[in-house]
RODO-2510 file (C-alpha; in nm, 4 decimals, decimal comma):
residues 369
     n   res          X          Y          Z
     1     m     8,8699    12,6944     9,6322
     2     t     8,9715    12,4703     9,3144
     3     s     8,8853    12,6030     8,9770
     4     a     8,8053    12,4307     8,6949
     5     a     9,1140    12,4886     8,5281
     6     d     9,2887    12,3494     8,8222
     7     a     9,0854    12,0382     8,8195
     8     a     9,1423    11,9937     8,4564
     9     t     9,3962    11,7073     8,4685
    10     t     9,5202    11,4370     8,6898
    11     l     9,8913    11,3926     8,7485
    12     i     9,9928    11,0361     8,6535
    13     v    10,2818    10,9282     8,8348
    14     g    10,4037    10,5923     8,6864
    15     r    10,6936    10,3227     8,7738
    16     d    10,9469    10,5215     8,5077
    17     d    10,8730    10,8647     8,6989
    18     v    10,9026    10,6990     9,0401
    19     a    11,2499    10,5754     8,9056
    20     a    11,3281    10,9525     8,8148
    21     v    11,2403    11,0843     9,1654
    22     v    11,4601    10,8195     9,3141
    23     a    11,7736    10,8852     9,0695
    24     a    11,6887    11,2600     9,1427
    25     v    11,6505    11,2088     9,5144
    26     g    11,8599    10,9264     9,6246
    27     l    11,7543    10,6241     9,7794
    28     d    11,8921    10,6964    10,1191
    29     a    11,7458    11,0396    10,1277
    30     l    11,4130    10,9172    10,0430
    31     m    11,4158    10,6483    10,3102
    32     d    11,5600    10,9197    10,5665
    33     e    11,2602    11,1299    10,4599
    34     m    11,0257    10,8681    10,4642
    35     i    11,1111    10,7535    10,8201
    36     a    11,1248    11,1514    10,9689
    37     e    10,7729    11,2300    10,7954
    38     l    10,6168    10,9338    10,8957
    39     t    10,7299    10,9766    11,2770
    40     t    10,6056    11,2870    11,2654
    41     a    10,2613    11,1875    11,1297
    42     i    10,2137    10,9249    11,3716
    43     v    10,3464    11,1184    11,6719
    44     t    10,1007    11,4073    11,5861
    45     f     9,8027    11,1926    11,4686
    46     d     9,4727    11,3280    11,5833
    47     d     9,1737    11,1439    11,4509
    48     t     8,9683    11,4385    11,4721
    49     v     9,1644    11,5703    11,1436
    50     t     9,2857    11,2759    11,0130
    51     d     9,0159    11,0093    10,9628
    52     v     9,1647    10,6844    10,8877
    53     r     8,9398    10,3681    10,8251
    54     a     9,0530    10,0346    10,8578
    55     r     9,1037     9,8483    10,5458
    56     s     8,8389     9,6314    10,3778
    57     g     8,8227     9,4475    10,0439
    58     f     8,7660     9,1060     9,8739
    59     h     8,9369     8,7879     9,9764
    60     y     8,9364     8,4852     9,7669
    61     s     9,0664     8,1242     9,6976
    62     h     9,0016     8,1062     9,3098
    63     p     9,1760     8,0817     9,1021
    64     e     9,4510     8,1160     9,3480
    65     t     9,4751     8,2506     9,7279
    66     g     9,4609     8,6313     9,6951
    67     l     9,3114     8,9680     9,7842
    68     l     9,2024     9,2902     9,6526
    69     e     9,1943     9,5707     9,9296
    70     w     9,1039     9,9550     9,9687
    71     m     9,2739    10,1574    10,2261
    72     p     9,1334    10,5064    10,2888
    73     v     9,2345    10,7944    10,4746
    74     m     9,1068    11,1629    10,4654
    75     q     9,2879    11,4634    10,5569
    76     s     8,9790    11,7144    10,6790
    77     g     8,9891    11,9896    10,4332
    78     d     9,2445    11,8922    10,2200
    79     a     9,2608    11,5378    10,0475
    80     t     9,1296    11,2015    10,0553
    81     t     9,4032    10,9161     9,9795
    82     i     9,3091    10,5751     9,8658
    83     k     9,5257    10,2875     9,8133
    84     i     9,4114     9,9792     9,6339
    85     v     9,6280     9,6904     9,7041
    86     g     9,6687     9,3170     9,5719
    87     y     9,8292     9,0415     9,7580
    88     h     9,8545     8,7584     9,5583
    89     p    10,1693     8,5111     9,6868
    90     h    10,1992     8,2960     9,3872
    91     n    10,2914     8,6108     9,1479
    92     p    10,6590     8,5735     9,1516
    93     r    10,6845     8,1885     9,0836
    94     a    10,3862     8,2075     8,8395
    95     r    10,4199     8,5182     8,6531
    96     q    10,7367     8,7032     8,7491
    97     l    10,5269     8,9839     8,9394
    98     p    10,5487     9,1037     9,2777
    99     t    10,3433     8,9805     9,5500
   100     i    10,1885     9,2987     9,6184
   101     l    10,0837     9,5243     9,3366
   102     a     9,9205     9,8555     9,4136
   103     t     9,8241    10,2168     9,3078
   104     v     9,7298    10,5207     9,5289
   105     s     9,4818    10,7866     9,4437
   106     v     9,4536    11,1326     9,5736
   107     y     9,1094    11,3261     9,5745
   108     d     9,0524    11,7005     9,6639
   109     t     8,8145    11,6962     9,9333
   110     a     8,6508    12,0288     9,8133
   111     t     8,5678    11,9141     9,4516
   112     g     8,6154    11,5148     9,4516
   113     h     8,8725    11,5838     9,1425
   114     l     9,1299    11,2976     9,1170
   115     r     9,4461    11,4941     9,1931
   116     c     9,6905    11,2183     9,1132
   117     l     9,7546    10,8504     9,0443
   118     i    10,0623    10,7133     9,1670
   119     d    10,2381    10,3797     9,1691
   120     g    10,1620    10,2202     9,4933
   121     t    10,3981     9,8799     9,4624
   122     f    10,7390    10,0976     9,5478
   123     l    10,5710    10,3207     9,7811
   124     t    10,4344    10,0258    10,0023
   125     a    10,7260     9,8389    10,0210
   126     m    10,9285    10,1685    10,1305
   127     r    10,6691    10,3120    10,3828
   128     t    10,6343     9,9665    10,5210
   129     g    11,0151     9,9444    10,6165
   130     a    10,9757    10,3022    10,7633
   131     a    10,7159    10,1878    10,9841
   132     s    10,9243     9,9212    11,1164
   133     a    11,1601    10,1785    11,1610
   134     v    10,9545    10,4161    11,3388
   135     a    10,8171    10,1350    11,5746
   136     s    11,1772     9,9822    11,6327
   137     r    11,3106    10,3367    11,7295
   138     v    11,0688    10,3427    12,0093
   139     l    11,0698     9,9933    12,1219
   140     a    11,4171     9,8459    12,0336
   141     r    11,7267     9,8850    12,2271
   142     p    11,9133    10,1820    12,0507
   143     s    12,2274     9,9814    12,0439
   144     s    12,0796     9,7123    11,8555
   145     r    12,3637     9,5708    11,5926
   146     i    12,2354     9,2307    11,4910
   147     l    11,9081     9,2211    11,2598
   148     g    11,7405     8,9202    11,1481
   149     v    11,4994     8,9068    10,8609
   150     v    11,2499     8,6115    10,8128
   151     g    11,1227     8,6112    10,4254
   152     c    11,3621     8,7020    10,1763
   153     g    11,1001     8,8916     9,9492
   154     a    11,0512     9,2414     9,8380
   155     q    10,9562     9,3507    10,1818
   156     a    11,2886     9,2252    10,3274
   157     v    11,4595     9,4871    10,0944
   158     t    11,3152     9,7868    10,2512
   159     q    11,2947     9,6297    10,5951
   160     v    11,6693     9,6088    10,6152
   161     h    11,7354     9,9606    10,4415
   162     a    11,4991    10,1302    10,6823
   163     l    11,6636     9,9629    11,0095
   164     v    12,0457    10,0209    10,8784
   165     r    11,9574    10,3800    10,8434
   166     t    11,7966    10,4002    11,2282
   167     f    12,0269    10,1670    11,4071
   168     p    12,4099    10,0848    11,3907
   169     i    12,3375     9,7204    11,2206
   170     d    12,6695     9,5480    11,1555
   171     r    12,5211     9,1816    11,1084
   172     v    12,1905     9,0742    10,8992
   173     l    12,0832     8,7218    10,9622
   174     i    11,8545     8,6117    10,6752
   175     h    11,6254     8,3007    10,6442
   176     d    11,3580     8,1869    10,3876
   177     v    11,2023     7,8508    10,2664
   178     d    11,2659     7,9339     9,9302
   179     p    11,6555     7,8818     9,8446
   180     a    11,6474     8,1214     9,5290
   181     a    11,4638     8,4486     9,7348
   182     l    11,7430     8,3676    10,0095
   183     a    12,0559     8,3340     9,7631
   184     s    11,9267     8,6606     9,5856
   185     l    11,8992     8,8719     9,8774
   186     p    12,2460     8,9659     9,9403
   187     e    12,2671     9,1131     9,6013
   188     r    11,9542     9,3091     9,6297
   189     l    12,0525     9,4441     9,9642
   190     g    12,4048     9,5584     9,8072
   191     r    12,2487     9,8390     9,6639
   192     f    12,2172    10,0413     9,9997
   193     l    12,4116     9,8396    10,2840
   194     p    12,7070    10,0306    10,4347
   195     p    13,0431     9,8774    10,3908
   196     g    13,1387     9,5960    10,6303
   197     v    12,7836     9,4646    10,7027
   198     e    12,7961     9,0944    10,7184
   199     v    12,4975     8,9081    10,5754
   200     t    12,4376     8,5392    10,6796
   201     a    12,2121     8,2895    10,6253
   202     m    12,1314     8,1110    10,9370
   203     p    11,8259     7,8498    11,0703
   204     l    11,5255     8,0139    11,1797
   205     e    11,5627     7,9077    11,5408
   206     l    11,9175     8,0262    11,5635
   207     l    11,8256     8,3676    11,4202
   208     m    11,5624     8,4442    11,6464
   209     q    11,7741     8,3356    11,9122
   210     t    12,0824     8,5606    11,7951
   211     a    11,9090     8,8667    11,6467
   212     d    11,8621     9,1807    11,8611
   213     i    11,5725     9,2944    11,6116
   214     v    11,3997     9,0757    11,3744
   215     s    11,1588     9,1597    11,0876
   216     t    10,9269     8,8802    10,9723
   217     a    10,7754     8,9238    10,6446
   218     t    10,6671     8,6153    10,4718
   219     s    10,3971     8,4495    10,2864
   220     i    10,2908     8,1722    10,5168
   221     g     9,9349     8,0379    10,4324
   222     i     9,6300     8,0688    10,6297
   223     g     9,6204     7,8281    10,9077
   224     e     9,9642     7,7304    10,8596
   225     g    10,1240     7,9751    11,1305
   226     p    10,3172     7,9967    11,3255
   227     l    10,6651     8,0199    11,1466
   228     f    10,8571     7,8372    11,4527
   229     q    10,7729     7,6989    11,7767
   230     d    10,8683     7,9491    12,0945
   231     v    11,2167     7,9687    12,1462
   232     p    11,4210     8,1477    12,4073
   233     t    11,5461     8,4919    12,2560
   234     k    11,7590     8,7676    12,3587
   235     p    11,5461     8,9339    12,6558
   236     w    11,5575     9,2718    12,4964
   237     l    11,4379     9,1241    12,1210
   238     h    11,2311     9,3340    11,9197
   239     v    11,0216     9,1898    11,6358
   240     n    10,8448     9,3872    11,3355
   241     a    10,5878     9,1239    11,2425
   242     v    10,5141     9,2596    10,8945
   243     g    10,3408     8,9296    10,7116
   244     s     9,9895     8,8829    10,8357
   245     d     9,7452     9,0100    10,5910
   246     f     9,4616     8,7737    10,6272
   247     p     9,2077     8,6255    10,9033
   248     g     9,3806     8,2911    11,0207
   249     k     9,7416     8,4060    10,8826
   250     y     9,9870     8,4822    11,1665
   251     e    10,3580     8,4307    11,1691
   252     l    10,4722     8,4745    11,5860
   253     p    10,3689     8,1585    11,8487
   254     v    10,1211     8,2535    12,0741
   255     e    10,3834     8,2027    12,3737
   256     l    10,6158     8,4550    12,2381
   257     l    10,3188     8,7232    12,2001
   258     r    10,1902     8,6662    12,5179
   259     r    10,5635     8,7505    12,6785
   260     a    10,5859     9,0614    12,4799
   261     l    10,4494     9,4071    12,4598
   262     v    10,2486     9,4067    12,1492
   263     s    10,1946     9,7226    11,9768
   264     p     9,9780     9,7342    11,6685
   265     d     9,9657     9,9863    11,4071
   266     v     9,5768     9,9584    11,3638
   267     p     9,3946     9,7736    11,6886
   268     e     9,0725     9,6865    11,5114
   269     q     9,2594     9,5914    11,1936
   270     a     9,5321     9,3732    11,3725
   271     l     9,2423     9,1837    11,5867
   272     i     9,1153     9,0570    11,2141
   273     e     9,4401     8,9978    11,0006
   274     g     9,7092     9,0700    11,2199
   275     e     9,9272     8,8690    11,5159
   276     c     9,6740     9,0042    11,7680
   277     q     9,4243     8,7891    11,6082
   278     v     9,5408     8,5140    11,8449
   279     l     9,5711     8,7255    12,1409
   280     a     9,2630     8,8570    12,3840
   281     a     9,2062     9,2188    12,4103
   282     e     9,3665     9,2344    12,7596
   283     e     9,6799     9,0748    12,6021
   284     i     9,7348     9,3598    12,3379
   285     g     9,9317     9,6644    12,4430
   286     p     9,9064    10,0058    12,3284
   287     s     9,8843    10,1532    11,9648
   288     l    10,2173    10,2589    11,7968
   289     a    10,0732    10,6222    11,7699
   290     h    10,0449    10,5750    12,1403
   291     v    10,3771    10,4423    12,2351
   292     a    10,5379    10,7101    11,9685
   293     a    10,3636    10,9976    12,1088
   294     h    10,4730    10,8870    12,4870
   295     p    10,8058    10,7209    12,4261
   296     q    10,9143    10,7947    12,7883
   297     s    10,6429    10,6038    12,9041
   298     y    10,7589    10,2979    12,7417
   299     q    11,1432    10,3458    12,7330
   300     s    11,2055    10,0357    12,9893
   301     w    11,0631     9,8045    12,7256
   302     q    11,3812     9,8867    12,5198
   303     d    11,4975     9,6440    12,7453
   304     a    11,2260     9,3640    12,7081
   305     l    11,0493     9,1687    12,4624
   306     t    10,8263     9,3712    12,2170
   307     v    10,6492     9,3040    11,8948
   308     f    10,5021     9,5804    11,6646
   309     d    10,1949     9,4304    11,4835
   310     s    10,2319     9,5997    11,1248
   311     t     9,9294     9,5246    10,9278
   312     g     9,9487     9,8163    10,7322
   313     w     9,8260    10,1644    10,8168
   314     a     9,6557    10,3778    10,5366
   315     l     9,8335    10,6971    10,7100
   316     e    10,1503    10,5454    10,5932
   317     d    10,0191    10,5650    10,2255
   318     q     9,9218    10,8983    10,2896
   319     v    10,2464    11,0103    10,4171
   320     a    10,4293    10,8241    10,1330
   321     a    10,1979    10,9675     9,8336
   322     r    10,2740    11,3455     9,9600
   323     i    10,6409    11,3008     9,9570
   324     l    10,6394    11,1262     9,6268
   325     t    10,4193    11,3851     9,4580
   326     a    10,5874    11,6627     9,6431
   327     h    10,9151    11,5261     9,4553
   328     a    10,7340    11,4987     9,1257
   329     s    10,5787    11,8408     9,1052
   330     r    10,9237    11,9962     9,1850
   331     l    11,1230    11,7697     8,9280
   332     g    10,8639    11,8210     8,6421
   333     v    10,7972    11,4291     8,6666
   334     g    10,4637    11,2736     8,5777
   335     r    10,2213    11,3475     8,3020
   336     p     9,8906    11,5578     8,3478
   337     i     9,6014    11,3835     8,1646
   338     a     9,2408    11,5185     8,1459
   339     i     9,0648    11,1838     8,2788
   340     e     8,7225    11,3601     8,4156
   341     d     8,4893    11,5201     8,1885
   342     i     8,5161    11,8449     8,2900
   343     g     8,3709    12,0857     8,0211
   344     s     8,2600    12,4479     8,0013
   345     d     7,9201    12,4116     8,1051
   346     p     7,8603    12,1718     8,4556
   347     l     7,5147    12,1323     8,3830
   348     d     7,5371    11,9837     8,0617
   349     p     7,6766    11,6399     8,0666
   350     y     7,6416    11,5961     7,6600
   351     h     7,8588    11,8447     7,6016
   352     l     8,1137    11,5960     7,4878
   353     v     7,8922    11,5438     7,1716
   354     a     7,9574    11,8890     7,0233
   355     e     8,3126    11,8263     7,1398
   356     g     8,3198    11,4963     6,9429
   357     a     8,1954    11,6681     6,6546
   358     r     8,4445    11,9394     6,6811
   359     v     8,7073    11,6747     6,6976
   360     a     8,5516    11,4847     6,4079
   361     d     8,5790    11,7974     6,2037
   362     r     8,9397    11,8842     6,2700
   363     d     9,0522    11,5351     6,1942
   364     a     8,8689    11,5127     5,8641
   365     s     9,0366    11,8842     5,7674
   366     l     9,3778    11,7292     5,8425
   367     g     9,2985    11,4138     5,6604
   368     v     9,3017    11,1723     5,9585
   369     s     9,0729    10,8728     5,9383
***
């Protein structure tokens, strides 16, 4: 049982703390760990032990299109993890801020104590890339060498990173309607790309026809989809559709989706916010958790057209938060702060009156004004 002493402080893991963890662990090692731990969590997922809720929140169009959503997951007998995530596509150009900003909080299920508060922006990007690697490993051809990326923003970086750690990729084809994002992506990928991997800008339709694996991660507007009209592809193309996160927003043509095995991360969520919203129920395939737990049953699909409908699963945030806080604790990174009002008498909510008086007397004796 958690004692008052144990619950006295909350570990704050901010941006600089995350940077310290990355520096100590290494970017490649952290991504490899994320993919491995996420694979285990998905394969062994048991909804009687882990309660994952579909995300909910506020969608708005004023002052600009955006959303603020919460993504909760509870591990029975341990902790509840809640990510608050904002999506504001005007951020990069208008404010020099990421499109996606997030924080993750972890609560003790025995007491309700806030164990830690963590930057979720880095974790969201990394775990989304890792999820595509997990899905691609079971649905894409293991020999896939050509990766296509549609949308060259922040998510593109971790998509490429995760997939080059998982497949023998030697060509990365990139496309974006924003010339600045397209031009800057090769430099951003240079932090981790293996030597000899070629990065080439390519028209969207040609990219779709050439790649073995494609990740789409765009900020296409509501009602503006799909990104392209249906085109011939390699018979074994696998697509990680990452960008859909609004009702009415989707990236892929319905004709392509209907030819494919479409595997959503969270079926009930994907029907509202993902590619699955343009499909009938009978046109949607098994969840990623089912496919990952029964890979032999779906091995033949590695030679066919497949789509991973990645809308964002709170289970991924739980795994990412657990990994980061474990490293932060091991490295002594982060700041413990007494956020909650925990006093010596749990029955006295006004104990702070006496505490405030003691602080005032101490400050007066020290000459603090």
